[in-house]
Every structure is written in C-alpha cells, then in structure tokens.
MARKOL-57604 format. One record per residue (C-alpha): residue number from 1; residue in three letters; x, y, z. Coordinates in pm, 1 decimal. Layout:
<pts>
    i   aa        px        py        pz
  NUM  Ala         X         Y         Z
...
</pts>
This chain:
<pts>
    i   aa        px        py        pz
    1  Unk    -122.5    1963.3   -4142.9
    2  Unk    -397.9    2224.8   -4114.9
    3  Unk    -471.2    2315.1   -3759.1
    4  Unk    -830.6    2383.5   -3662.7
    5  Unk    -670.3    2703.1   -3473.4
    6  Unk    -477.0    2809.3   -3769.0
    7  Unk    -607.3    3155.9   -3842.2
    8  Unk    -415.6    3340.3   -3626.1
    9  Unk     -39.1    3156.7   -3757.2
   10  Unk      58.1    3297.4   -4057.3
   11  Unk     317.7    2929.4   -4121.3
   12  Unk     244.8    2610.5   -4009.5
   13  Unk     369.6    2417.8   -3735.2
   14  Unk     714.6    2269.2   -3782.3
   15  Unk     657.4    1849.7   -3842.8
   16  Unk     862.2    1759.8   -3504.9
   17  Unk     693.8    2004.1   -3287.8
   18  Unk     384.6    1940.3   -3444.5
   19  Unk     430.9    1519.5   -3364.2
   20  Unk     537.1    1675.0   -2978.2
   21  Unk     201.5    1871.7   -2953.8
   22  Unk     -10.8    1586.6   -3055.1
   23  Unk    -210.6    1368.3   -2857.3
   24  Unk    -420.9    1197.8   -3160.3
   25  Unk    -204.4     827.7   -3064.8
   26  Unk    -346.6     837.5   -2762.7
   27  Unk    -634.8    1026.8   -2669.8
   28  Unk    -849.4     827.3   -2957.1
   29  Unk    -911.6     651.4   -2697.1
   30  Unk   -1195.2     903.5   -2614.7
   31  Unk   -1388.2     891.1   -2903.3
   32  Unk   -1710.8     761.4   -2784.7
   33  Unk   -1694.9    1038.1   -2471.2
   34  Unk   -1600.5    1295.8   -2708.9
   35  Unk   -1909.6    1238.6   -2923.6
   36  Unk   -2122.8    1151.7   -2663.3
   37  Unk   -2062.1    1541.3   -2465.5
   38  Unk   -2114.1    1719.4   -2816.5
   39  Unk   -2422.8    1527.5   -2853.2
   40  Unk   -2560.1    1729.0   -2490.8
   41  Unk   -2345.8    2039.0   -2608.0
   42  Unk   -2552.9    2061.1   -2952.5
   43  Unk   -2897.7    1994.4   -2779.1
   44  Unk   -2808.3    2221.8   -2540.3
   45  Unk   -2732.1    2466.4   -2733.8
   46  Unk   -3008.5    2432.0   -2974.7
   47  Unk   -3265.8    2489.4   -2627.6
   48  Unk   -3133.2    2795.2   -2583.3
   49  Unk   -3218.6    2893.4   -2955.8
   50  Unk   -2826.7    2927.1   -3003.7
   51  Unk   -2859.7    2644.0   -3276.3
   52  Unk   -3226.5    2576.9   -3459.3
   53  Unk   -3389.6    2244.6   -3478.7
   54  Unk   -3262.9    2146.8   -3830.2
   55  Unk   -2900.6    2235.6   -3681.6
   56  Unk   -2908.2    2032.4   -3423.5
   57  Unk   -3072.8    1708.3   -3638.9
   58  Unk   -2755.1    1770.8   -3894.7
   59  Unk   -2516.7    1732.7   -3639.2
   60  Unk   -2582.1    1465.3   -3403.7
   61  Unk   -2739.8    1294.8   -3752.9
   62  Unk   -2369.0    1318.5   -3863.7
   63  Unk   -2158.3    1279.6   -3515.9
   64  Unk   -2392.2     941.9   -3444.8
   65  Unk   -2266.8     839.4   -3815.8
   66  Unk   -1897.5     908.2   -3699.4
   67  Unk   -1942.6     695.5   -3382.1
   68  Unk   -2118.0     415.2   -3593.8
   69  Unk   -1834.4     387.5   -3859.8
   70  Unk   -1591.7     398.9   -3586.2
   71  Unk   -1690.7     131.6   -3404.8
   72  Unk   -1781.6     -58.0   -3730.8
   73  Unk   -1438.4      -5.4   -3843.9
   74  Unk   -1529.6     176.0   -4143.3
   75  Unk   -1395.1     486.6   -4017.1
   76  Unk   -1001.2     509.2   -3892.6
   77  Unk    -882.6     775.6   -3628.9
   78  Unk    -511.3     850.3   -3799.6
   79  Unk    -256.8    1065.5   -3694.9
   80  Unk    -335.6    1358.2   -3938.7
   81  Unk    -548.6    1496.1   -3726.0
   82  Unk    -364.0    1635.9   -3422.2
   83  Unk    -655.8    1532.7   -3170.1
   84  Unk    -923.7    1346.4   -3135.5
   85  Unk   -1128.2    1679.8   -3101.8
   86  Unk    -999.2    1774.2   -3413.1
   87  Unk   -1104.6    1444.9   -3570.8
   88  Unk   -1448.4    1439.3   -3416.9
   89  Unk   -1521.2    1809.1   -3571.3
   90  Unk   -1386.6    1771.7   -3935.9
   91  Unk   -1501.5    1424.2   -3995.5
   92  Unk   -1825.1    1633.9   -3865.0
   93  Unk   -1790.6    1951.5   -4102.1
   94  Unk   -1662.3    1680.6   -4444.0
   95  Unk   -1983.2    1521.5   -4396.1
   96  Unk   -2280.0    1792.9   -4303.1
   97  Unk   -2097.0    2149.5   -4458.6
   98  Unk   -2110.2    2438.0   -4253.6
   99  Unk   -2353.3    2307.7   -3979.7
  100  Unk   -2069.8    2150.2   -3863.7
  101  Unk   -1885.9    2473.2   -3814.8
  102  Unk   -2117.9    2545.6   -3554.9
  103  Unk   -2024.0    2249.1   -3320.5
  104  Unk   -1764.3    2456.9   -3127.0
  105  Unk   -2013.8    2746.5   -3040.0
  106  Unk   -1979.5    2836.3   -2707.4
  107  Unk   -1699.8    2593.2   -2572.2
  108  Unk   -1350.2    2543.0   -2568.4
  109  Unk   -1123.3    2264.9   -2657.6
  110  Unk    -981.5    2342.4   -2214.0
  111  Unk   -1302.9    2226.1   -2104.6
  112  Unk   -1422.3    1976.1   -2415.4
  113  Unk   -1111.0    1780.6   -2292.6
  114  Unk   -1171.4    1830.5   -1951.0
  115  Unk   -1533.8    1675.8   -1992.5
  116  Unk   -1440.4    1394.4   -2235.6
  117  Unk   -1115.2    1292.8   -1947.2
  118  Unk   -1390.9    1321.6   -1678.0
  119  Unk   -1690.5    1129.3   -1880.8
  120  Unk   -1436.4     828.6   -1946.1
  121  Unk   -1236.6     828.7   -1572.0
  122  Unk   -1630.2     794.4   -1449.9
  123  Unk   -1696.5     515.5   -1736.8
  124  Unk   -1344.2     316.3   -1567.2
  125  Unk   -1440.3     349.6   -1260.1
  126  Unk   -1735.9     213.6   -1289.1
  127  Unk   -1610.9    -140.3   -1514.9
  128  Unk   -1323.1    -125.3   -1179.2
  129  Unk   -1636.1    -127.0    -918.8
  130  Unk   -1790.5    -425.5   -1062.7
  131  Unk   -1434.1    -616.3   -1110.4
  132  Unk   -1391.8    -579.6    -744.6
  133  Unk   -1757.5    -689.1    -676.3
  134  Unk   -1648.5   -1005.4    -882.5
  135  Unk   -1286.8   -1052.8    -692.4
  136  Unk   -1553.6   -1050.7    -336.2
  137  Unk   -1751.4   -1243.1    -452.3
  138  Unk   -1487.4   -1527.8    -528.1
  139  Unk   -1307.8   -1412.0    -204.3
  140  Unk   -1655.1   -1490.2      19.7
  141  Unk   -1703.9   -1770.0    -165.4
  142  Unk   -1388.5   -1956.8     -22.6
  143  Unk   -1465.2   -1781.8     340.6
  144  Unk   -1797.0   -1990.2     320.8
  145  Unk   -1663.8   -2343.7     215.7
  146  Unk   -1317.8   -2259.7     429.1
  147  Unk   -1500.9   -2181.4     816.9
  148  Unk   -1338.1   -2497.7     947.2
  149  Unk   -1025.7   -2533.1     713.1
  150  Unk    -729.5   -2483.6     995.8
  151  Unk    -401.4   -2272.4     893.3
  152  Unk    -142.0   -2101.3    1074.3
  153  Unk    -146.9   -1744.6    1086.1
  154  Unk     174.1   -1522.8    1076.5
  155  Unk     367.1   -1270.5    1257.9
  156  Unk     654.5   -1097.5    1106.1
  157  Unk     605.9   -1442.6     838.0
  158  Unk     690.6   -1626.7    1146.9
  159  Unk     404.6   -1899.7    1256.8
  160  Unk     155.9   -1713.3    1569.4
  161  Unk    -145.4   -1870.1    1604.1
  162  Unk    -404.7   -2072.9    1426.4
  163  Unk    -682.6   -1911.8    1237.9
  164  Unk    -900.9   -2076.9     954.1
  165  Unk    -888.8   -1991.3     592.6
  166  Unk   -1213.6   -1806.7     614.6
  167  Unk   -1041.7   -1556.9     850.3
  168  Unk    -735.3   -1509.4     624.4
  169  Unk    -956.6   -1470.1     316.9
  170  Unk   -1195.5   -1225.9     520.0
  171  Unk    -870.4    -986.7     571.3
  172  Unk    -845.1    -926.6     203.0
  173  Unk   -1278.2    -891.2     158.9
  174  Unk   -1163.8    -618.0     410.8
  175  Unk    -917.2    -415.9     180.6
  176  Unk   -1118.7    -504.7    -142.1
  177  Unk   -1452.6    -351.2      21.3
  178  Unk   -1291.5     -82.6     100.7
  179  Unk   -1135.6     -14.4    -262.2
  180  Unk   -1487.1     -71.6    -358.9
  181  Unk   -1592.3     218.2     -93.5
  182  Unk   -1317.8     415.8    -255.7
  183  Unk   -1454.3     406.3    -568.9
  184  Unk   -1761.3     525.2    -475.1
  185  Unk   -1638.1     820.1    -338.7
  186  Unk   -1418.5     922.9    -596.8
  187  Unk   -1725.9     845.5    -842.1
  188  Unk   -1925.3    1121.2    -604.8
  189  Unk   -1703.9    1384.8    -586.3
  190  Unk   -1574.4    1420.0    -955.8
  191  Unk   -1994.8    1401.8   -1075.2
  192  Unk   -1978.9    1770.5   -1197.7
  193  Unk   -1997.9    1874.1   -1530.0
  194  Unk   -1692.3    2086.1   -1636.1
  195  Unk   -1856.0    2148.5   -2028.1
  196  Unk   -1935.7    2523.0   -2024.0
  197  Unk   -1650.5    2644.4   -1852.3
  198  Unk   -1450.4    2782.4   -2199.8
  199  Unk   -1115.5    2828.6   -2174.6
  200  Unk   -1104.3    2964.2   -1816.4
  201  Unk   -1327.8    3257.9   -1804.7
  202  Unk   -1698.1    3079.4   -1936.9
  203  Unk   -1889.0    3260.4   -2268.7
  204  Unk   -2081.8    3507.0   -2357.2
  205  Unk   -2362.3    3251.0   -2497.0
  206  Unk   -2692.9    3194.2   -2319.1
  207  Unk   -2547.6    2864.9   -2240.1
  208  Unk   -2773.8    2630.8   -1975.7
  209  Unk   -2487.7    2462.5   -1785.3
  210  Unk   -2772.3    2286.8   -1582.0
  211  Unk   -2891.5    2089.0   -1865.9
  212  Unk   -2600.9    1982.6   -2003.4
  213  Unk   -2496.9    1818.9   -1703.4
  214  Unk   -2785.1    1646.7   -1672.4
  215  Unk   -2869.1    1508.9   -2016.3
  216  Unk   -2465.2    1380.7   -1935.7
  217  Unk   -2596.2    1229.1   -1641.0
  218  Unk   -2386.4    1477.5   -1334.1
  219  Unk   -2511.1    1603.8   -1056.6
  220  Unk   -2464.0    1989.2   -1213.6
  221  Unk   -2190.5    2235.1   -1327.8
  222  Unk   -1843.6    2310.7   -1156.0
  223  Unk   -1907.4    2619.9   -1008.2
  224  Unk   -1588.2    2798.8   -1107.9
  225  Unk   -1439.4    2759.0   -1480.6
  226  Unk   -1073.3    2812.4   -1407.6
  227  Unk   -1138.9    2491.7   -1172.6
  228  Unk   -1342.5    2328.9   -1434.1
  229  Unk   -1071.2    2316.1   -1653.1
  230  Unk    -796.3    2282.5   -1476.9
  231  Unk    -880.1    2001.6   -1229.0
  232  Unk    -697.3    1670.1   -1202.6
  233  Unk    -795.1    1577.6    -881.0
  234  Unk   -1009.5    1326.9    -935.0
  235  Unk    -741.6    1155.0   -1149.2
  236  Unk    -520.6    1198.7    -864.8
  237  Unk    -792.6    1016.1    -659.6
  238  Unk    -809.4     730.4    -876.5
  239  Unk    -449.6     705.4    -981.3
  240  Unk    -397.6     683.7    -549.1
  241  Unk    -723.3     422.2    -548.6
  242  Unk    -567.3     204.4    -785.6
  243  Unk    -257.5     177.3    -635.3
  244  Unk    -381.6      86.5    -313.6
  245  Unk    -585.7    -201.0    -529.1
  246  Unk    -244.1    -272.8    -647.4
  247  Unk     -90.0    -238.3    -334.1
  248  Unk    -352.6    -518.1    -173.6
  249  Unk    -342.0    -740.0    -470.2
  250  Unk      56.0    -764.8    -458.2
  251  Unk      66.4    -863.3    -120.8
  252  Unk    -243.8   -1141.0    -171.7
  253  Unk      25.2   -1219.0    -487.3
  254  Unk     303.1   -1248.7    -218.6
  255  Unk     100.4   -1487.9     -47.6
  256  Unk     -10.2   -1672.3    -312.5
  257  Unk     393.3   -1708.2    -425.4
  258  Unk     489.1   -1812.2    -101.8
  259  Unk     229.9   -2060.4     -10.2
  260  Unk     264.6   -2215.5    -377.7
  261  Unk     608.5   -2298.1    -260.2
  262  Unk     748.8   -2671.7    -208.9
  263  Unk     809.0   -2515.0     142.7
  264  Unk     472.1   -2462.9     202.8
  265  Unk     244.9   -2650.4     -40.6
  266  Unk     -80.5   -2484.7      80.4
  267  Unk    -180.9   -2436.5    -280.0
  268  Unk    -232.9   -2588.3    -641.5
  269  Unk    -233.6   -2321.3    -896.3
  270  Unk    -431.6   -2403.2   -1186.0
  271  Unk    -235.7   -2455.9   -1487.6
  272  Unk    -415.9   -2165.4   -1704.4
  273  Unk    -243.5   -1931.4   -1494.1
  274  Unk      74.4   -2152.5   -1411.9
  275  Unk     390.0   -2152.5   -1626.2
  276  Unk     691.5   -2436.2   -1658.6
  277  Unk    1019.4   -2389.7   -1659.3
  278  Unk    1209.1   -2406.2   -1971.8
  279  Unk    1476.3   -2626.7   -1840.0
  280  Unk    1349.5   -2759.8   -1481.7
  281  Unk    1047.2   -2966.5   -1589.0
  282  Unk     910.1   -3012.6   -1210.0
  283  Unk     898.9   -2635.9   -1177.1
  284  Unk     515.8   -2426.8   -1204.0
  285  Unk     541.9   -2154.0   -1175.2
  286  Unk     328.0   -1875.4   -1007.3
  287  Unk     391.9   -1641.8   -1316.9
  288  Unk      41.3   -1415.6   -1298.0
  289  Unk      89.7   -1362.7    -923.3
  290  Unk     436.8   -1247.3   -1022.3
  291  Unk     319.5   -1016.6   -1284.5
  292  Unk      37.4    -873.8   -1100.2
  293  Unk     320.8    -789.0    -804.5
  294  Unk     560.2    -693.6   -1060.1
  295  Unk     280.9    -442.6   -1250.9
  296  Unk     196.3    -262.5    -911.6
  297  Unk     503.0     -50.9    -956.8
  298  Unk     360.0      48.2   -1295.6
  299  Unk      74.3     155.7   -1150.1
  300  Unk     285.1     361.6    -829.6
  301  Unk     474.3     564.3   -1108.4
  302  Unk     132.7     689.6   -1268.0
  303  Unk       8.3     882.3    -971.1
  304  Unk     386.0     994.6    -873.7
  305  Unk     384.9    1118.1   -1253.0
  306  Unk      84.4    1301.7   -1276.3
  307  Unk     166.7    1434.0    -900.3
  308  Unk     466.5    1605.5   -1047.7
  309  Unk     291.7    1692.3   -1340.2
  310  Unk      71.3    1922.8   -1135.3
  311  Unk     270.5    2001.0    -855.0
  312  Unk     379.9    2340.4   -1036.0
  313  Unk      39.3    2410.6   -1279.6
  314  Unk     -42.8    2802.0   -1207.9
  315  Unk    -426.1    2842.2   -1309.0
  316  Unk    -564.9    2761.7   -1554.8
  317  Unk    -532.5    2509.2   -1840.7
  318  Unk    -173.4    2411.4   -1959.9
  319  Unk     -88.4    2226.6   -2233.4
  320  Unk      91.9    2020.2   -1905.7
  321  Unk    -208.2    1895.8   -1833.8
  322  Unk    -230.2    1678.0   -2181.3
  323  Unk      33.3    1410.8   -1953.5
  324  Unk    -211.9    1326.1   -1749.5
  325  Unk    -355.5    1089.2   -2052.2
  326  Unk    -123.5     839.4   -2103.9
  327  Unk     -26.1     749.9   -1767.0
  328  Unk    -371.4     727.1   -1629.9
  329  Unk    -493.7     514.0   -1947.1
  330  Unk    -215.7     271.7   -1896.9
  331  Unk    -262.8     245.4   -1534.1
  332  Unk    -667.0     256.8   -1551.2
  333  Unk    -563.3     -58.9   -1800.5
  334  Unk    -347.2    -238.8   -1610.1
  335  Unk    -561.9    -240.4   -1256.7
  336  Unk    -827.3    -346.2   -1471.7
  337  Unk    -613.6    -655.4   -1618.8
  338  Unk    -493.9    -750.6   -1271.0
  339  Unk    -783.4    -757.6   -1136.5
  340  Unk    -966.8    -949.2   -1381.3
  341  Unk    -631.0   -1214.7   -1383.0
  342  Unk    -613.2   -1255.2   -1013.3
  343  Unk    -981.7   -1362.1    -967.9
  344  Unk    -942.2   -1601.1   -1202.5
  345  Unk    -676.0   -1796.9   -1045.5
  346  Unk    -767.4   -1753.5    -703.7
  347  Unk   -1153.2   -1903.7    -797.3
  348  Unk    -935.6   -2167.5    -970.3
  349  Unk    -691.6   -2218.3    -705.4
  350  Unk    -723.5   -2536.4    -516.4
  351  Unk    -609.1   -2533.4    -125.2
  352  Unk    -423.7   -2784.8      13.3
  353  Unk    -615.9   -2855.3     332.6
  354  Unk    -406.1   -3119.1     523.5
  355  Unk    -109.5   -2936.7     467.1
  356  Unk    -258.7   -2630.5     579.4
  357  Unk    -332.5   -2777.8     905.3
  358  Unk     -32.1   -2968.0     965.5
  359  Unk     136.4   -2688.3     906.2
  360  Unk     -76.7   -2531.3    1200.2
  361  Unk      32.9   -2828.0    1432.8
  362  Unk     399.0   -2831.8    1405.9
  363  Unk     451.7   -2453.9    1417.3
  364  Unk     355.0   -2394.7    1801.6
  365  Unk      83.7   -2179.7    1690.1
  366  Unk    -116.4   -2373.9    2004.9
  367  Unk     160.1   -2193.6    2246.2
  368  Unk     -17.7   -1879.4    2358.7
  369  Unk    -301.1   -2127.4    2430.0
  370  Unk     -99.2   -2337.5    2670.1
  371  Unk     -43.5   -2045.1    2816.7
  372  Unk    -388.6   -1976.3    2864.4
  373  Unk    -458.4   -2297.8    2984.2
  374  Unk    -205.8   -2186.3    3274.4
  375  Unk    -321.8   -1938.1    3370.9
  376  Unk    -682.9   -2015.1    3356.0
  377  Unk    -534.3   -2283.0    3656.2
  378  Unk    -402.5   -1997.0    3862.1
  379  Unk     -67.8   -1952.7    3703.1
  380  Unk      35.3   -1553.6    3709.9
  381  Unk      57.0   -1513.4    3274.8
  382  Unk     456.1   -1436.2    3311.2
  383  Unk     529.2   -1744.5    3480.1
  384  Unk     299.8   -1935.4    3254.9
  385  Unk     491.0   -1772.2    2983.2
  386  Unk     793.3   -1896.1    3057.6
  387  Unk     688.4   -2245.7    3108.0
  388  Unk     533.4   -2230.6    2788.5
  389  Unk     888.2   -2116.2    2666.1
  390  Unk    1045.9   -2435.0    2849.7
  391  Unk     773.3   -2667.5    2688.3
  392  Unk     846.5   -2526.0    2308.4
  393  Unk    1245.3   -2536.0    2377.1
  394  Unk    1157.9   -2978.3    2488.7
  395  Unk     949.8   -3037.5    2200.5
  396  Unk    1242.7   -2818.3    1984.9
  397  Unk    1510.6   -3123.6    2130.4
  398  Unk    1233.4   -3393.7    2061.5
  399  Unk    1138.4   -3274.8    1754.3
  400  Unk     768.0   -3326.0    1777.4
  401  Unk     460.1   -3112.2    1847.0
  402  Unk     302.2   -2966.1    2181.8
  403  Unk      13.5   -3240.6    2113.7
  404  Unk     249.1   -3497.4    2084.9
  405  Unk     398.0   -3481.5    2414.6
  406  Unk     319.1   -3730.8    2695.5
  407  Unk      81.6   -3606.1    3052.5
  408  Unk     407.7   -3691.0    3188.9
  409  Unk     661.0   -3526.5    2980.6
  410  Unk     412.4   -3213.6    3081.9
  411  Unk     403.6   -3236.4    3396.7
  412  Unk     781.9   -3239.1    3420.9
  413  Unk     759.8   -2887.2    3359.7
  414  Unk     480.9   -2823.5    3565.4
  415  Unk     253.9   -3031.9    3781.4
  416  Unk     -23.2   -2835.8    3698.9
  417  Unk     -91.9   -2981.1    3417.4
  418  Unk    -340.1   -3192.5    3378.9
  419  Unk    -565.8   -3461.1    3090.4
  420  Unk    -736.5   -3177.4    2964.1
  421  Unk    -431.5   -3004.1    2864.2
  422  Unk    -494.4   -3199.1    2524.8
  423  Unk    -855.9   -3072.6    2444.6
  424  Unk    -726.6   -2713.9    2555.8
  425  Unk    -462.3   -2666.2    2293.8
  426  Unk    -586.5   -2865.7    1982.1
  427  Unk    -651.9   -2617.5    1669.0
  428  Unk    -990.3   -2662.1    1669.4
  429  Unk    -946.4   -2558.3    2025.7
  430  Unk    -799.0   -2291.0    1998.6
  431  Unk    -930.5   -2153.4    1688.6
  432  Unk   -1328.6   -2190.7    1797.7
  433  Unk   -1288.8   -2035.7    2167.8
  434  Unk   -1197.4   -1697.8    1993.2
  435  Unk   -1534.1   -1607.6    1909.1
  436  Unk   -1526.1   -1209.0    1925.4
  437  Unk   -1613.6   -1014.5    1641.5
  438  Unk   -1375.2   -1008.9    1372.2
  439  Unk   -1220.0   -1374.7    1516.8
  440  Unk   -1146.3   -1646.9    1355.2
  441  Unk   -1408.9   -1864.2    1546.5
  442  Unk   -1632.7   -2063.2    1338.0
  443  Unk   -1973.8   -1853.3    1456.2
  444  Unk   -1780.3   -1525.2    1460.2
  445  Unk   -1671.5   -1606.5    1087.1
  446  Unk   -2066.3   -1721.4     994.4
  447  Unk   -2162.2   -1434.4    1117.0
  448  Unk   -1917.4   -1180.9     961.2
  449  Unk   -1987.9   -1390.6     653.5
  450  Unk   -2351.8   -1290.5     648.9
  451  Unk   -2242.3    -962.3     695.6
  452  Unk   -2019.4    -994.4     371.0
  453  Unk   -2349.9   -1146.1     224.7
  454  Unk   -2579.7    -889.9     276.1
  455  Unk   -2288.7    -631.9     177.5
  456  Unk   -2283.5    -790.4    -181.5
  457  Unk   -2640.5    -775.8    -230.5
  458  Unk   -2650.9    -365.0    -169.9
  459  Unk   -2327.9    -346.6    -385.3
  460  Unk   -2474.9    -201.8    -695.6
  461  Unk   -2747.0      38.6    -515.6
</pts>
C-alpha cells in the first residue's frame, strides 16, 4: 500500500483511512484523459529540454501501451492504487523503469486532476450536445408532419385555446435549443488549461503552458494558478445546465404521461418503451417517461451537493474537491441516458390526431374566438365576454359544443350572431388566423420550421 507521496511519512496509512481517502473506485473513469494529459505534458517537457527526446519517446510509448492494454482488457484498474494518477504512473515505471519516474516533473496531482476533469467534462459535453441534436431533429420531424394536427392548448391544465401539435412541439424545440446553447457557452468558458499550475503556485521549471494548452485543444492556459487547481465552476455550470435539461425532459414526460392516460388518449407509446401490470392485464404503463421524471431529482441532487461542498472551501486545493467526481459522473450518465431514451420513446410514439381534435372541439377552446367575432361586429369586449360565458353555460347544460348550437340558439342569446359564426369558430379558422410570429397558424409555423431547419444545419459549426 505504498503511496507515490510516501517519503514524508514514517509509517503507512491506516487501511480505513486509506480506503476513505482513495478515489480509484470512481476516478478510474478518467484513465484516457489522464494519459492524454500526460502525453501532452511530456511532449512539452521535451520541447523545453527538461526531458530528452529518448525519454519522451520511452514515456509516450509506455503511456500508449497502458492505454491500449486497458481498453483491450489486458490491464485492469484495481483498488491497489490510490487513484488513477498513481495507477498510470506506477504501471509506467514498471514498464520503462527510471524514465517513468520523470513523468511527474513540473506538475502536481492538483493540476493533474484539474486537467483530467476538464478534459472529461469537455468530452462529455460534446456527447450531450449530440444527443440534444438528435432530440431536436426528432421534435422538428414531428413538427413538420403536424402543422394541421389540431389539439387543445392548456393553461392551468384547463383547455384554453386550440393549437396544433407542431406548435406544442415547437415550445420544446425552443427549450432544448437553449439547452444546446448553454452547452456551447460552458465549453467556451471552461476551455482554459490548468496544467502547469502546480500544487497552487506554479513551478520553477521553464514550462511552456501555451504549448501544452494547444496540444490539448484549449484556448490557452489558466491565468491564475490558485484558481487553476481549485476552480469547479465549470462543473457547477454543467450540473446546472443538466438540471435544466432534466427539468425540460420532466415537463415533457409529464405531458406524455397525461396524454397516455385513458382520459386523454392523445398518444400510443410504443411497446418497447412501456410495461404492463403484473395484475391488471389492460394496463400499458409509461414507465420510461415516469423514470425520466423521477431521475430529474437525482441530477438536481448532484448540483445541490457540489454547491454545498464548494461553498466553504478556502483557496487553493482541498481534499473536499474530490467529492466533485462521483456526483458529476452520475449526473452526466443519468442525463445522457434520459435524453437518449426519451428521444427513442418520442420517435416511436403514435399521435391520435382524431382524439386531439375532438378534445379541442369539446373543451370550448374556441370560446375566445366567439368573443372576438362579437367584437368584430361592434360589441364591446367586456359585453362579448359575458355573452360567450352564457353560451358556454348553455352548452354545458345541453352537453354540446359551441359548434353544435343552431343559429336560432345563438340568436336567442345575442341577435348579433349570423351564419358566419360557424366559420369563425371552426377549429381550423381559430388556429390558422393566428399568424403572428410564434403563433400556431400553419403559415406562421412553416416559417418557424424553416428557421429551425437552418438551425439544425448550422448546429455543429
């Protein structure tokens, strides 16, 4: 159980303390990033003539061999090592001898772990962003096919006005579009390289930090070594952004769950994304939607936990910061899985268009348009509002829709009504005369769809 840092100590760490302190059980996930960072560091050391070319080649070949063996399953990362950095360095020394002991020249585990976590986070953000792109494509496909699919729009979970399925989906396109833009913002803001910060105060070796940053795809080095080793803002930003992604998914899932209910029957979830009941044979449960909704709290918990961990830490590095990894790994994996599964569920979902249309018609969603009809015929809006309220009460008593009333019944409540009231309150008219930007009218929606298509085309630029 000898540690790479053990020279200062006269006896070995207690096993319980060692286990509590060790991070190999979770930071082994960073093996590829640790090796990538070490290769860049060695290339810089050789460029600065701190290492010889021969030593550089030996170390790089050794590191590449370790990476290859881990990925092929020939070399197992075990808990005999304290952390992933110890694992890599110890195996390197075993393979190439004394040259391997020079790997750590000019760096500390503090800037090393800061680098590994940044590289990992940057890689994961790129993957999350592509998952969001696939989700946006799926939503856009539904929009294109449903500019004339009428459904009720809701406020307070009460039927309010008729919209289209395309319009409803467009609201979620906007949400996930903002999520994509947040990912891009985080990637840009975090893209500085902490390697070379040392433990907290840099190093006396003549390092070329700009060169190392360039090799690793960063915009440049961090400009304060204390902040370089103790910054976890980028993780807090990512966990915050993932919490918002999960909130959007959860809202969407809540609607899918409602739409899947017997009372609504707006959607049919594919069998691959549903389960049955062990006792009730008629049940088809929206388990994936419910699980995504449930896992939202798990991601929120990671954000709250890391905020709490970081709030009282003085500069610079403290061991508390090791707590950034497990929760971040879990939140990232959870969010990625949820985005992918939700996209699969959405892409295979069948929409029951007739039920949607009937629900809009039977929910008095055209009441506002009936009031607008009266206003357009000279009735003050406040009076028109009261008249239509009487119409709705009448329809409730008769168990009919506004569309089902006879003209005589209309005139009995207000003589202003004429035959053209039926066209004015038809679902199609109610939707398609709303043509302002962002409204559900077909022409307005088609303009927005073209904007979204262009957005997708430029997504990876």
